[in-house]
C-alpha positions as a Markdown table, in Angstrom:
| # | Residue | x | y | z |
|---|---|---|---|---|
| 1 | Met | -13.4 | 24.5 | -1.5 |
| 2 | Pro | -11.9 | 21.1 | -1.8 |
| 3 | Leu | -8.1 | 20.9 | -2.1 |
| 4 | Tyr | -8.3 | 19.0 | -5.3 |
| 5 | Arg | -9.4 | 22.1 | -7.0 |
| 6 | Thr | -6.1 | 23.9 | -6.1 |
| 7 | Gln | -3.8 | 21.0 | -6.5 |
| 8 | Thr | -2.8 | 19.4 | -9.8 |
| 9 | Leu | -2.2 | 15.8 | -9.4 |
| 10 | Lys | -0.1 | 13.7 | -11.8 |
| 11 | Leu | 0.3 | 10.0 | -11.7 |
| 12 | Tyr | 2.1 | 7.4 | -13.8 |
| 13 | Asn | -0.2 | 5.5 | -16.0 |
| 14 | Ser | 1.2 | 2.1 | -16.8 |
| 15 | Leu | -1.0 | 2.0 | -20.0 |
| 16 | Ser | 0.7 | 5.0 | -21.5 |
| 17 | Gly | 4.0 | 4.6 | -19.8 |
| 18 | Glu | 3.9 | 8.3 | -18.9 |
| 19 | Lys | 2.8 | 10.7 | -16.0 |
| 20 | Glu | -0.5 | 12.2 | -16.7 |
| 21 | Thr | -2.7 | 14.8 | -15.1 |
| 22 | Phe | -5.4 | 12.9 | -13.0 |
| 23 | Ile | -8.9 | 13.8 | -14.1 |
| 24 | Pro | -11.6 | 11.7 | -12.5 |
| 25 | Ile | -14.5 | 10.5 | -14.6 |
| 26 | His | -17.0 | 12.2 | -12.2 |
| 27 | Glu | -15.6 | 15.4 | -10.5 |
| 28 | Gly | -15.0 | 14.8 | -6.8 |
| 29 | Asn | -15.6 | 11.2 | -7.0 |
| 30 | Ile | -13.1 | 8.4 | -7.6 |
| 31 | Gly | -13.4 | 4.6 | -8.2 |
| 32 | Met | -10.4 | 2.7 | -7.3 |
| 33 | Tyr | -10.0 | -1.1 | -7.5 |
| 34 | Val | -6.8 | -2.9 | -6.1 |
| 35 | Cys | -6.1 | -6.6 | -6.4 |
| 36 | Gly | -6.1 | -8.1 | -3.0 |
| 37 | Pro | -4.5 | -11.3 | -1.6 |
| 38 | Thr | -5.0 | -14.9 | -2.4 |
| 39 | Val | -5.7 | -16.1 | 1.1 |
| 40 | Tyr | -3.9 | -19.5 | 1.2 |
| 41 | Ser | -0.9 | -18.3 | 3.5 |
| 42 | Asn | 0.3 | -15.5 | 5.8 |
| 43 | Val | 0.5 | -12.1 | 4.0 |
| 44 | His | 4.1 | -11.5 | 3.1 |
| 45 | Leu | 6.2 | -8.4 | 3.3 |
| 46 | Gly | 6.1 | -7.7 | -0.5 |
| 47 | Asn | 2.2 | -7.9 | -0.4 |
| 48 | Leu | 2.4 | -5.5 | 2.6 |
| 49 | Arg | 4.4 | -3.0 | 0.7 |
| 50 | Thr | 1.9 | -3.1 | -2.3 |
| 51 | Phe | -1.1 | -2.6 | -0.2 |
| 52 | Met | 0.8 | 0.1 | 1.8 |
| 53 | Ser | 1.4 | 1.9 | -1.4 |
| 54 | Phe | -2.3 | 2.0 | -2.2 |
| 55 | Asp | -3.2 | 2.7 | 1.4 |
| 56 | Val | -1.1 | 6.0 | 1.0 |
| 57 | Ile | -2.6 | 6.9 | -2.4 |
| 58 | Phe | -6.2 | 6.3 | -0.9 |
| 59 | Arg | -5.3 | 8.5 | 2.1 |
| 60 | Tyr | -3.9 | 11.3 | -0.1 |
| 61 | Leu | -6.9 | 11.2 | -2.5 |
| 62 | Gln | -9.3 | 11.5 | 0.6 |
| 63 | His | -7.0 | 14.3 | 2.0 |
| 64 | Leu | -7.4 | 16.3 | -1.3 |
| 65 | Gly | -11.2 | 16.0 | -0.7 |
| 66 | Tyr | -12.2 | 13.4 | -3.1 |
| 67 | Lys | -14.9 | 11.0 | -2.2 |
| 68 | Val | -13.2 | 7.6 | -2.9 |
| 69 | Arg | -15.0 | 4.2 | -3.4 |
| 70 | Tyr | -12.0 | 1.8 | -2.8 |
| 71 | Val | -12.6 | -1.8 | -3.6 |
| 72 | Arg | -10.1 | -4.4 | -2.7 |
| 73 | Asn | -10.9 | -8.1 | -3.2 |
| 74 | Ile | -10.2 | -11.2 | -1.5 |
| 75 | Thr | -9.4 | -14.0 | -3.9 |
| 76 | Asp | -10.6 | -17.2 | -2.2 |
| 77 | Val | -10.9 | -19.6 | -5.1 |
| 78 | Gly | -9.8 | -20.4 | -8.7 |
| 79 | His | -6.1 | -19.2 | -8.4 |
| 80 | Met | -3.7 | -21.9 | -9.8 |
| 81 | Val | -0.6 | -22.8 | -8.1 |
| 82 | Asp | 1.5 | -21.7 | -11.2 |
| 83 | Asp | -0.7 | -18.6 | -11.9 |
| 84 | Ala | -1.9 | -20.4 | -15.1 |
| 85 | Asp | -4.9 | -22.4 | -16.2 |
| 86 | Glu | -3.3 | -25.8 | -15.3 |
| 87 | Gly | -2.4 | -27.3 | -12.0 |
| 88 | Glu | -3.9 | -27.2 | -8.5 |
| 89 | Asp | -5.9 | -24.4 | -6.8 |
| 90 | Lys | -3.8 | -22.8 | -4.2 |
| 91 | Ile | -6.4 | -22.9 | -1.5 |
| 92 | Ala | -7.5 | -26.4 | -2.3 |
| 93 | Lys | -3.9 | -27.6 | -2.1 |
| 94 | Lys | -3.4 | -26.0 | 1.3 |
| 95 | Ala | -6.7 | -27.7 | 2.4 |
| 96 | Arg | -5.5 | -31.0 | 1.2 |
| 97 | Leu | -2.2 | -30.7 | 2.8 |
| 98 | Glu | -3.5 | -29.7 | 6.2 |
| 99 | Gln | -6.7 | -31.8 | 6.0 |
| 100 | Leu | -9.0 | -28.8 | 6.3 |
| 101 | Glu | -12.1 | -27.4 | 4.6 |
| 102 | Pro | -11.0 | -24.8 | 1.9 |
| 103 | Met | -13.1 | -22.2 | 3.7 |
| 104 | Glu | -11.2 | -23.0 | 6.9 |
| 105 | Val | -7.9 | -22.1 | 5.1 |
| 106 | Val | -9.6 | -19.0 | 3.7 |
| 107 | Gln | -10.9 | -17.9 | 7.1 |
| 108 | Arg | -7.6 | -18.4 | 8.8 |
| 109 | Tyr | -5.5 | -16.4 | 6.4 |
| 110 | Thr | -8.2 | -13.7 | 5.8 |
| 111 | Val | -8.1 | -13.0 | 9.5 |
| 112 | Asp | -4.3 | -12.9 | 9.4 |
| 113 | Phe | -4.4 | -10.5 | 6.6 |
| 114 | His | -6.8 | -8.1 | 8.4 |
| 115 | Glu | -4.9 | -8.3 | 11.7 |
| 116 | Ile | -1.5 | -7.4 | 9.9 |
| 117 | Leu | -3.1 | -4.5 | 8.1 |
| 118 | Lys | -4.8 | -3.2 | 11.3 |
| 119 | Ala | -1.4 | -3.5 | 13.1 |
| 120 | Phe | 0.2 | -1.3 | 10.3 |
| 121 | Asn | -2.6 | 1.3 | 10.6 |
| 122 | Phe | -4.2 | 0.7 | 7.2 |
| 123 | Leu | -7.4 | 2.3 | 6.4 |
| 124 | Pro | -10.0 | -0.4 | 5.5 |
| 125 | Pro | -11.3 | -0.3 | 1.9 |
| 126 | Ser | -14.9 | 0.8 | 1.0 |
| 127 | Ile | -15.8 | -2.7 | -0.1 |
| 128 | Glu | -13.9 | -5.9 | 0.3 |
| 129 | Pro | -15.8 | -8.4 | -2.0 |
| 130 | Thr | -14.7 | -12.1 | -2.2 |
| 131 | Ala | -14.5 | -14.2 | -5.5 |
| 132 | Thr | -16.7 | -16.8 | -4.1 |
| 133 | Gly | -19.4 | -14.3 | -3.3 |
| 134 | His | -19.7 | -13.4 | -7.0 |
| 135 | Ile | -20.0 | -16.5 | -8.9 |
| 136 | Ile | -23.3 | -15.6 | -10.5 |
| 137 | Glu | -21.7 | -12.3 | -11.8 |
| 138 | Gln | -18.7 | -14.2 | -13.3 |
| 139 | Ile | -21.1 | -16.7 | -15.1 |
| 140 | Glu | -23.1 | -13.8 | -16.6 |
| 141 | Ile | -19.7 | -12.1 | -17.9 |
| 142 | Ile | -18.7 | -15.5 | -19.5 |
| 143 | Lys | -22.1 | -15.7 | -21.2 |
| 144 | Lys | -21.6 | -12.2 | -22.7 |
| 145 | Ile | -18.1 | -13.1 | -23.8 |
| 146 | Ile | -19.4 | -16.2 | -25.6 |
| 147 | Asp | -22.1 | -14.2 | -27.3 |
| 148 | Ser | -19.5 | -11.8 | -28.4 |
| 149 | Gly | -17.8 | -14.6 | -30.3 |
| 150 | Ile | -14.6 | -14.4 | -28.3 |
| 151 | Gly | -15.4 | -17.2 | -25.8 |
| 152 | Tyr | -15.6 | -20.8 | -26.7 |
| 153 | Glu | -16.4 | -24.2 | -24.9 |
| 154 | Ala | -14.2 | -27.2 | -24.9 |
| 155 | Asn | -15.1 | -30.3 | -22.8 |
| 156 | Gly | -17.0 | -28.3 | -20.2 |
| 157 | Ser | -14.4 | -25.5 | -19.9 |
| 158 | Ile | -14.7 | -22.1 | -21.4 |
| 159 | Tyr | -11.7 | -20.2 | -22.9 |
| 160 | Phe | -11.0 | -16.7 | -24.1 |
| 161 | Asp | -9.9 | -16.7 | -27.8 |
| 162 | Val | -7.0 | -14.2 | -27.7 |
| 163 | Val | -6.1 | -14.5 | -31.3 |
| 164 | Lys | -9.7 | -13.6 | -32.3 |
| 165 | Phe | -9.9 | -10.8 | -29.8 |
| 166 | Asn | -6.7 | -9.4 | -31.2 |
| 167 | Glu | -8.3 | -9.1 | -34.7 |
| 168 | Thr | -10.2 | -6.1 | -33.5 |
| 169 | Asn | -8.4 | -5.0 | -30.2 |
| 170 | His | -4.9 | -5.0 | -28.9 |
| 171 | Tyr | -4.1 | -7.8 | -26.5 |
| 172 | Gly | -0.8 | -6.8 | -24.9 |
| 173 | Lys | -1.0 | -3.1 | -24.8 |
| 174 | Leu | -0.7 | -2.9 | -21.0 |
| 175 | Ser | 2.5 | -4.9 | -20.9 |
| 176 | Gly | 4.0 | -3.7 | -24.2 |
| 177 | Arg | 3.6 | -7.1 | -26.0 |
| 178 | Asn | 2.2 | -8.1 | -29.2 |
| 179 | Ile | 0.5 | -11.4 | -30.0 |
| 180 | Glu | 2.7 | -12.2 | -32.9 |
| 181 | Asp | 5.9 | -12.3 | -30.7 |
| 182 | Met | 4.0 | -14.3 | -28.0 |
| 183 | Leu | 2.9 | -16.9 | -30.5 |
| 184 | Ala | 6.3 | -17.1 | -32.0 |
| 185 | Asn | 7.9 | -17.7 | -28.6 |
| 186 | Thr | 5.3 | -20.3 | -27.7 |
| 187 | Arg | 5.6 | -24.1 | -28.3 |
| 188 | Asp | 2.7 | -25.6 | -30.3 |
| 189 | Leu | 0.0 | -27.2 | -28.2 |
| 190 | Asp | 0.8 | -30.8 | -27.7 |
| 191 | Gly | -2.7 | -32.0 | -28.5 |
| 192 | Gln | -3.8 | -32.6 | -25.0 |
| 193 | Ser | -4.9 | -29.1 | -24.3 |
| 194 | Asp | -8.5 | -27.9 | -25.0 |
| 195 | Lys | -7.2 | -24.4 | -26.0 |
| 196 | Arg | -7.2 | -23.2 | -29.7 |
| 197 | Asn | -4.1 | -21.2 | -29.1 |
| 198 | Pro | -1.4 | -21.3 | -26.4 |
| 199 | Gln | -2.2 | -17.6 | -25.2 |
| 200 | Asp | -6.1 | -18.4 | -24.7 |
| 201 | Phe | -6.9 | -18.3 | -21.1 |
| 202 | Ala | -9.7 | -19.9 | -18.9 |
| 203 | Leu | -12.8 | -18.1 | -18.1 |
| 204 | Trp | -14.3 | -21.4 | -16.6 |
| 205 | Lys | -12.6 | -24.7 | -15.7 |
| 206 | Lys | -14.5 | -27.9 | -15.5 |
| 207 | Ala | -13.6 | -29.4 | -12.2 |
| 208 | Glu | -12.0 | -32.8 | -12.1 |
| 209 | Pro | -13.6 | -35.4 | -9.7 |
| 210 | Gln | -11.0 | -34.8 | -6.9 |
| 211 | His | -11.5 | -30.9 | -7.2 |
| 212 | Ile | -13.1 | -29.8 | -3.9 |
| 213 | Met | -14.2 | -26.3 | -4.7 |
| 214 | Arg | -16.9 | -26.3 | -7.4 |
| 215 | Trp | -20.0 | -24.6 | -8.6 |
| 216 | Pro | -22.8 | -25.5 | -11.2 |
| 217 | Ser | -22.8 | -23.6 | -14.4 |
| 218 | Pro | -24.5 | -23.9 | -17.8 |
| 219 | Trp | -21.3 | -25.7 | -19.1 |
| 220 | Ser | -20.2 | -27.9 | -16.2 |
| 221 | Asp | -19.7 | -28.1 | -12.4 |
| 222 | Gly | -16.3 | -26.2 | -12.1 |
| 223 | Phe | -14.9 | -22.9 | -11.0 |
| 224 | Pro | -14.1 | -19.5 | -12.5 |
| 225 | Gly | -10.7 | -18.5 | -14.0 |
| 226 | Trp | -8.6 | -16.2 | -11.8 |
| 227 | His | -8.7 | -13.3 | -14.2 |
| 228 | Leu | -12.4 | -13.3 | -14.4 |
| 229 | Glu | -12.9 | -12.7 | -10.7 |
| 230 | Cys | -11.5 | -9.2 | -10.6 |
| 231 | Thr | -13.4 | -8.3 | -13.6 |
| 232 | Ala | -16.6 | -9.2 | -12.2 |
| 233 | Met | -15.9 | -7.6 | -8.7 |
| 234 | Ser | -14.5 | -4.4 | -10.1 |
| 235 | Thr | -17.2 | -3.8 | -12.6 |
| 236 | Lys | -20.2 | -4.6 | -10.2 |
| 237 | Tyr | -19.0 | -2.0 | -7.8 |
| 238 | Leu | -17.2 | 0.6 | -9.9 |
| 239 | Gly | -19.0 | 0.2 | -13.3 |
| 240 | Asn | -17.7 | -0.7 | -16.6 |
| 241 | His | -15.5 | 2.4 | -16.8 |
| 242 | Phe | -13.8 | 3.6 | -13.7 |
| 243 | Asp | -10.6 | 5.8 | -12.7 |
| 244 | Ile | -7.9 | 3.7 | -11.1 |
| 245 | His | -6.8 | 0.0 | -11.1 |
| 246 | Gly | -3.8 | -1.0 | -9.0 |
| 247 | Gly | -1.8 | -3.9 | -7.9 |
| 248 | Gly | 1.7 | -5.3 | -7.8 |
| 249 | Met | 4.1 | -5.2 | -10.7 |
| 250 | Asp | 3.9 | -8.9 | -11.1 |
| 251 | Leu | 0.2 | -8.7 | -12.0 |
| 252 | Lys | 0.5 | -6.5 | -15.1 |
| 253 | Phe | 0.8 | -9.6 | -17.2 |
| 254 | Pro | -1.1 | -11.8 | -17.7 |
| 255 | His | -3.7 | -10.9 | -15.0 |
| 256 | His | -4.4 | -7.2 | -15.7 |
| 257 | Glu | -3.9 | -7.6 | -19.4 |
| 258 | Cys | -6.6 | -10.4 | -19.4 |
| 259 | Glu | -8.9 | -8.0 | -17.3 |
| 260 | Ile | -8.6 | -5.5 | -20.0 |
| 261 | Ala | -9.5 | -8.1 | -22.7 |
| 262 | Gln | -12.4 | -9.5 | -20.8 |
| 263 | Asn | -13.9 | -5.9 | -20.2 |
| 264 | Glu | -13.4 | -4.9 | -23.7 |
| 265 | Ala | -15.0 | -8.1 | -25.1 |
| 266 | Cys | -18.0 | -7.4 | -23.0 |
| 267 | Thr | -18.5 | -3.7 | -23.2 |
| 268 | Asp | -16.6 | -2.5 | -26.3 |
| 269 | Gln | -14.8 | 0.2 | -24.0 |
| 270 | Thr | -11.5 | 0.3 | -22.1 |
| 271 | Pro | -12.5 | -0.4 | -18.4 |
| 272 | Val | -9.8 | 1.9 | -16.6 |
| 273 | Asn | -8.4 | 5.2 | -17.1 |
| 274 | Tyr | -5.3 | 4.9 | -14.9 |
| 275 | Trp | -3.4 | 1.6 | -14.3 |
| 276 | Met | -1.0 | 1.8 | -11.4 |
| 277 | His | 1.7 | -0.8 | -10.4 |
| 278 | Ala | 3.8 | -1.0 | -7.2 |
| 279 | Asn | 7.2 | -2.3 | -7.6 |
| 280 | Met | 8.8 | -5.3 | -5.7 |
| 281 | Leu | 10.6 | -5.7 | -2.4 |
| 282 | Thr | 13.9 | -7.6 | -2.0 |
| 283 | Leu | 15.6 | -8.8 | 1.2 |
| 284 | Asn | 19.4 | -8.2 | 1.7 |
| 285 | Gly | 19.6 | -7.6 | -2.0 |
| 286 | Lys | 18.0 | -10.8 | -3.0 |
| 287 | Lys | 14.4 | -11.9 | -4.1 |
| 288 | Met | 12.4 | -13.0 | -1.2 |
| 289 | Ala | 11.6 | -16.7 | -1.1 |
| 290 | Lys | 10.4 | -19.1 | 1.5 |
| 291 | Ser | 12.4 | -22.0 | -0.3 |
| 292 | Thr | 15.9 | -20.3 | 0.2 |
| 293 | Gly | 15.0 | -19.0 | 3.8 |
| 294 | Asn | 15.5 | -15.4 | 2.4 |
| 295 | Asn | 12.1 | -14.4 | 3.7 |
| 296 | Ile | 10.4 | -12.5 | 6.7 |
| 297 | Leu | 6.8 | -12.0 | 7.6 |
| 298 | Pro | 5.5 | -8.8 | 8.8 |
| 299 | Gly | 4.6 | -10.3 | 12.2 |
| 300 | Glu | 8.1 | -11.5 | 12.6 |
| 301 | Ile | 9.4 | -8.0 | 12.3 |
| 302 | Leu | 7.0 | -6.9 | 15.1 |
| 303 | Ser | 8.0 | -9.7 | 17.4 |
| 304 | Gly | 11.6 | -9.9 | 16.7 |
| 305 | Asn | 11.2 | -13.7 | 16.2 |
| 306 | Asn | 13.4 | -14.1 | 13.1 |
| 307 | Ser | 17.1 | -14.6 | 12.1 |
| 308 | Ile | 17.4 | -11.7 | 9.9 |
| 309 | Leu | 16.9 | -8.7 | 12.1 |
| 310 | Ser | 18.9 | -7.6 | 15.1 |
| 311 | Lys | 15.7 | -6.8 | 17.2 |
| 312 | Ala | 12.1 | -6.2 | 16.9 |
| 313 | Phe | 10.8 | -3.1 | 15.1 |
| 314 | Ser | 7.4 | -1.4 | 15.4 |
| 315 | Ala | 4.8 | -1.2 | 12.6 |
| 316 | Ser | 5.2 | 2.6 | 12.4 |
| 317 | Val | 9.0 | 2.3 | 12.0 |
| 318 | Thr | 8.5 | -0.4 | 9.2 |
| 319 | Arg | 5.9 | 1.7 | 7.6 |
| 320 | Phe | 8.2 | 4.7 | 7.7 |
| 321 | Phe | 11.1 | 2.6 | 6.2 |
| 322 | Met | 8.8 | 1.4 | 3.2 |
| 323 | Leu | 7.7 | 5.0 | 2.5 |
| 324 | Gln | 11.2 | 6.4 | 2.1 |
| 325 | Ala | 11.2 | 4.8 | -1.4 |
| 326 | His | 8.8 | 5.6 | -4.2 |
| 327 | Tyr | 6.2 | 3.0 | -4.7 |
| 328 | Arg | 7.3 | 2.3 | -8.3 |
| 329 | Ser | 11.0 | 1.8 | -7.1 |
| 330 | Ile | 12.4 | -1.6 | -6.0 |
| 331 | Leu | 13.1 | -1.4 | -2.2 |
| 332 | Asp | 15.7 | -3.6 | -0.4 |
| 333 | Phe | 14.8 | -4.5 | 3.2 |
| 334 | Ser | 17.7 | -5.2 | 5.5 |
| 335 | Asp | 18.6 | -4.7 | 9.2 |
| 336 | Asp | 20.9 | -1.6 | 8.6 |
| 337 | Ala | 18.1 | 0.0 | 6.5 |
| 338 | Ile | 15.4 | -0.4 | 9.1 |
| 339 | Val | 17.8 | 0.6 | 12.0 |
| 340 | Ala | 18.5 | 3.9 | 10.1 |
| 341 | Ala | 14.8 | 4.3 | 9.3 |
| 342 | Glu | 14.1 | 3.8 | 13.2 |
| 343 | Lys | 16.4 | 6.8 | 13.9 |
| 344 | Gly | 14.7 | 9.0 | 11.4 |
| 345 | Tyr | 11.3 | 8.0 | 12.6 |
| 346 | Lys | 12.3 | 8.9 | 16.2 |
| 347 | Arg | 13.6 | 12.3 | 15.0 |
| 348 | Leu | 10.3 | 13.0 | 13.3 |
| 349 | Met | 8.2 | 12.0 | 16.3 |
| 350 | Glu | 10.4 | 14.0 | 18.6 |
| 351 | Ala | 9.5 | 17.1 | 16.5 |
| 352 | Met | 5.9 | 16.2 | 16.4 |
| 353 | Asn | 6.0 | 16.1 | 20.2 |
| 354 | Ser | 7.8 | 19.4 | 20.5 |
| 355 | Phe | 4.9 | 21.6 | 19.2 |
| 356 | Pro | 3.6 | 22.4 | 22.7 |
| 357 | Gln | 7.1 | 23.8 | 23.6 |
| 358 | Ile | 6.9 | 26.4 | 20.8 |
| 359 | Asn | 5.3 | 29.8 | 21.5 |
| 360 | Pro | 4.1 | 31.9 | 18.5 |
| 361 | Ser | 5.6 | 35.4 | 18.2 |
| 362 | Ala | 4.5 | 38.6 | 16.6 |
| 363 | Thr | 6.3 | 37.9 | 13.3 |
| 364 | Ser | 7.3 | 35.0 | 11.0 |
| 365 | Thr | 10.8 | 34.5 | 9.8 |
| 366 | Ile | 10.0 | 31.2 | 7.9 |
| 367 | Asp | 7.9 | 31.0 | 4.8 |
| 368 | Ile | 5.5 | 28.3 | 5.8 |
| 369 | Pro | 3.0 | 28.6 | 2.9 |
| 370 | Ser | 5.9 | 27.8 | 0.4 |
| 371 | Trp | 7.1 | 25.0 | 2.4 |
| 372 | Lys | 3.5 | 23.6 | 2.6 |
| 373 | Gln | 3.2 | 23.7 | -1.1 |
| 374 | Leu | 6.4 | 21.8 | -1.5 |
| 375 | Cys | 4.7 | 19.1 | 0.5 |
| 376 | Tyr | 1.7 | 19.0 | -1.9 |
| 377 | Asp | 4.0 | 19.2 | -4.9 |
| 378 | Ala | 5.8 | 16.0 | -3.8 |
| 379 | Met | 2.6 | 14.0 | -3.2 |
| 380 | Asn | 1.1 | 15.7 | -6.5 |
| 381 | Asp | 4.2 | 14.3 | -8.3 |
| 382 | Asp | 2.8 | 10.6 | -8.6 |
| 383 | Phe | 2.6 | 10.3 | -4.8 |
| 384 | Asn | 6.3 | 10.8 | -4.1 |
| 385 | Ser | 6.6 | 9.8 | -0.4 |
| 386 | Pro | 10.4 | 10.0 | -0.2 |
| 387 | Ile | 10.3 | 13.7 | -1.5 |
| 388 | Leu | 7.6 | 14.4 | 1.0 |
| 389 | Ile | 9.5 | 12.9 | 3.9 |
| 390 | Ala | 12.5 | 15.1 | 2.9 |
| 391 | Gln | 10.2 | 18.1 | 3.2 |
| 392 | Leu | 8.9 | 17.0 | 6.5 |
| 393 | Phe | 12.5 | 16.8 | 7.8 |
| 394 | Glu | 12.9 | 20.4 | 6.7 |
| 395 | Gly | 9.9 | 21.0 | 8.9 |
| 396 | Val | 11.8 | 19.0 | 11.7 |
| 397 | Arg | 14.7 | 21.5 | 11.2 |
| 398 | Tyr | 12.2 | 24.4 | 11.5 |
| 399 | Val | 10.8 | 22.9 | 14.8 |
| 400 | Asn | 14.3 | 22.8 | 16.2 |
| 401 | Leu | 15.0 | 26.5 | 15.1 |
| 402 | Leu | 11.7 | 27.5 | 16.6 |
| 403 | Lys | 12.5 | 25.8 | 19.9 |
| 404 | Asp | 16.0 | 27.3 | 20.1 |
| 405 | Gly | 14.4 | 30.8 | 19.4 |
| 406 | Lys | 16.5 | 31.2 | 16.3 |
| 407 | Glu | 13.4 | 31.6 | 14.2 |
| 408 | Thr | 9.8 | 32.8 | 14.9 |
| 409 | Leu | 6.3 | 32.2 | 13.5 |
| 410 | Asn | 3.2 | 34.3 | 14.1 |
| 411 | Asn | 0.2 | 32.6 | 15.3 |
| 412 | Glu | -1.5 | 32.1 | 12.0 |
| 413 | Asp | 1.8 | 30.5 | 10.5 |
| 414 | Phe | 2.3 | 28.4 | 13.6 |
| 415 | Lys | -1.3 | 27.0 | 13.1 |
| 416 | Ile | -0.7 | 26.3 | 9.4 |
| 417 | Phe | 2.7 | 24.7 | 10.1 |
| 418 | Lys | 1.4 | 22.4 | 12.9 |
| 419 | Thr | -1.7 | 21.5 | 11.1 |
| 420 | Ala | 0.2 | 20.7 | 7.8 |
| 421 | Met | 2.9 | 18.5 | 9.7 |
| 422 | Glu | 0.2 | 16.5 | 11.4 |
| 423 | Ala | -1.8 | 16.1 | 8.2 |
| 424 | Phe | 1.2 | 14.8 | 6.3 |
| 425 | Val | 2.7 | 12.6 | 9.0 |
| 426 | Phe | -0.4 | 11.1 | 10.4 |
| 427 | Asp | -3.3 | 11.4 | 7.9 |
| 428 | Val | -1.4 | 11.0 | 4.6 |
| 429 | Leu | 1.5 | 8.8 | 5.5 |
| 430 | Gly | -0.5 | 7.0 | 8.2 |
| 431 | Leu | 2.4 | 7.1 | 10.8 |
| 432 | Glu | 1.4 | 6.7 | 14.4 |
| 433 | Asn | 3.1 | 8.6 | 17.2 |
| 434 | Glu | 4.1 | 5.5 | 19.5 |
| 435 | Lys | 5.4 | 7.9 | 22.1 |
| 436 | Ala | 2.1 | 9.6 | 22.5 |
| 437 | Gly | 0.4 | 6.3 | 23.2 |
| 438 | Asn | 3.1 | 5.1 | 25.6 |
| 439 | Ser | 2.3 | 5.7 | 29.4 |
| 440 | Ser | 5.9 | 5.0 | 30.3 |
| 441 | Asn | 7.0 | 7.8 | 28.0 |
| 442 | Asp | 4.4 | 10.0 | 29.5 |
| 443 | Lys | 5.8 | 9.4 | 32.9 |
| 444 | Leu | 9.3 | 9.9 | 31.9 |
| 445 | Glu | 8.3 | 13.3 | 30.3 |
| 446 | Gly | 6.6 | 14.2 | 33.6 |
| 447 | Thr | 9.6 | 13.3 | 35.7 |
| 448 | Val | 12.1 | 15.2 | 33.5 |
| 449 | Lys | 9.8 | 18.2 | 33.5 |
| 450 | Leu | 9.9 | 18.1 | 37.4 |
| 451 | Leu | 13.7 | 18.0 | 37.2 |
| 452 | Ile | 13.8 | 21.0 | 35.0 |
| 453 | Glu | 11.5 | 22.9 | 37.5 |
| 454 | Met | 14.0 | 21.9 | 40.2 |
| 455 | Arg | 17.0 | 23.0 | 38.2 |
| 456 | Asn | 15.2 | 26.3 | 37.4 |
| 457 | Gln | 14.6 | 26.8 | 41.2 |
| 458 | Ala | 18.2 | 26.0 | 41.9 |
| 459 | Arg | 19.4 | 28.6 | 39.3 |
| 460 | Ser | 17.0 | 31.1 | 40.7 |
| 461 | Asp | 18.6 | 30.4 | 44.2 |
| 462 | Lys | 22.1 | 30.8 | 42.5 |
| 463 | Asn | 22.7 | 27.1 | 43.5 |
| 464 | Phe | 24.6 | 26.5 | 40.3 |
| 465 | Ala | 26.3 | 23.4 | 41.6 |
| 466 | Leu | 22.9 | 21.7 | 42.0 |
| 467 | Ser | 21.7 | 23.1 | 38.7 |
| 468 | Asp | 24.7 | 21.8 | 36.7 |
| 469 | Gln | 24.5 | 18.3 | 38.6 |
| 470 | Ile | 20.8 | 17.9 | 37.4 |
| 471 | Arg | 21.8 | 18.9 | 33.8 |
| 472 | Asp | 24.9 | 16.6 | 33.7 |
| 473 | Gln | 23.3 | 13.7 | 35.4 |
| 474 | Leu | 20.5 | 13.8 | 33.0 |
| 475 | Leu | 22.9 | 14.0 | 30.1 |
| 476 | Ala | 24.7 | 11.0 | 31.5 |
| 477 | Ile | 21.6 | 8.8 | 30.9 |
| 478 | Gly | 20.9 | 10.2 | 27.5 |
| 479 | Ile | 18.5 | 13.2 | 28.3 |
| 480 | Gln | 19.8 | 16.4 | 26.9 |
| 481 | Leu | 18.4 | 19.8 | 28.2 |
| 482 | Lys | 18.3 | 22.7 | 25.8 |
| 483 | Asp | 18.1 | 26.2 | 27.3 |
| 484 | Ser | 16.6 | 29.0 | 25.1 |
| 485 | Lys | 14.9 | 32.4 | 25.8 |
| 486 | Glu | 11.6 | 30.5 | 25.4 |
| 487 | Gly | 12.5 | 28.2 | 28.3 |
| 488 | Thr | 14.1 | 24.8 | 28.8 |
| 489 | Ser | 13.3 | 21.8 | 26.7 |
| 490 | Phe | 14.7 | 18.3 | 26.4 |
| 491 | Ser | 15.6 | 15.5 | 23.9 |
| 492 | Ile | 16.4 | 11.9 | 24.4 |
């Protein structure tokens, strides 16, 4: 029986502003769409945190036994510099500045995006569509919106009439806004805009002569609006009504609000049951920005080539740091914070590496099934990774007590405990055991075990001076031996 039938998952729905019991549209199957990157620059740390949040959500849903179709797009056209309908396309601007073809820019930063996510042990999505690969679908959606009376043409561009849409629907329900307040707080159009209302947004923009990226359409040679791209790709692969749509908190308005409006104008139904948004990442208490220098790229954390951190940190340590905060909380990145996270990560991995040193007993003195359910309770409460990590450190405490012979587990409970720790640490949180893959650490462990055998022989020969010398000299270089009735173990 799949785990999802025994575990009740609750998640925070941005649409209702409440935690709701998760019930998929089709039992055992989940459709999830997450807004991917606009590939005009290197993926930044804030992006990484958002995608990591949904990587863990994807992992946990799969762990529960769901079959998940996870769609995460690549935005490779039509995204304006100021995230509005005017200005220059971000990719076209980068291409012009660097004297490249736009698709050279797209290829360079798509490769960077994939390399960074692979380094941080992300699972790939089920489908990764591109905006440029779905121009036909976007044109067809525009036709439907025009036919519904909500879309209108002006000088070769097509706009979405927000005011008319709001007569029968609620534009602003995701972000908690209402159209009257938005109109009251907006300056009148200056007469140079083609829009009927300031809140209207572009579905298709006629390309100016200098605009590089353009496609033919029934209205003009041009390019699609940013909001339209995600509507086309999500509905093509997940249908007009699917389970989860996610992204960063900054996308809630206008991007996701416009997606809802486009879908409802086309299909007369709400497109998504659960909207999920990950919060932002700050650096040393301030917003990250390239212009101020308060910025660091994921690759710079791994290499140590930066002026912010005291040294390089591994991908798993960085991942562990990020997962110590709930995905809906603001997280501040600093040298002190990641140094502390590294210590916690090492404690956790030391415990994971200690399972071979634990021998099951006839009886159990620890209630492992209750502890295991507390781990599930944490993730079932809106994917609360920091509470899960707290439970895993309770597991670390159990490991140390078991190693020291102060607690015992029978064979069945030991298997449950070990399997659960491995599942939550590696499969759900996506951490990697760097020590396990490090040959120098393997050699160190072998050397220490040899010295332990020599010490045991010295003790057997009653050569306590040599026994104490081995113990003390190992301690002097940071390796502590621990004697128990189960034998001798060590920690670094």
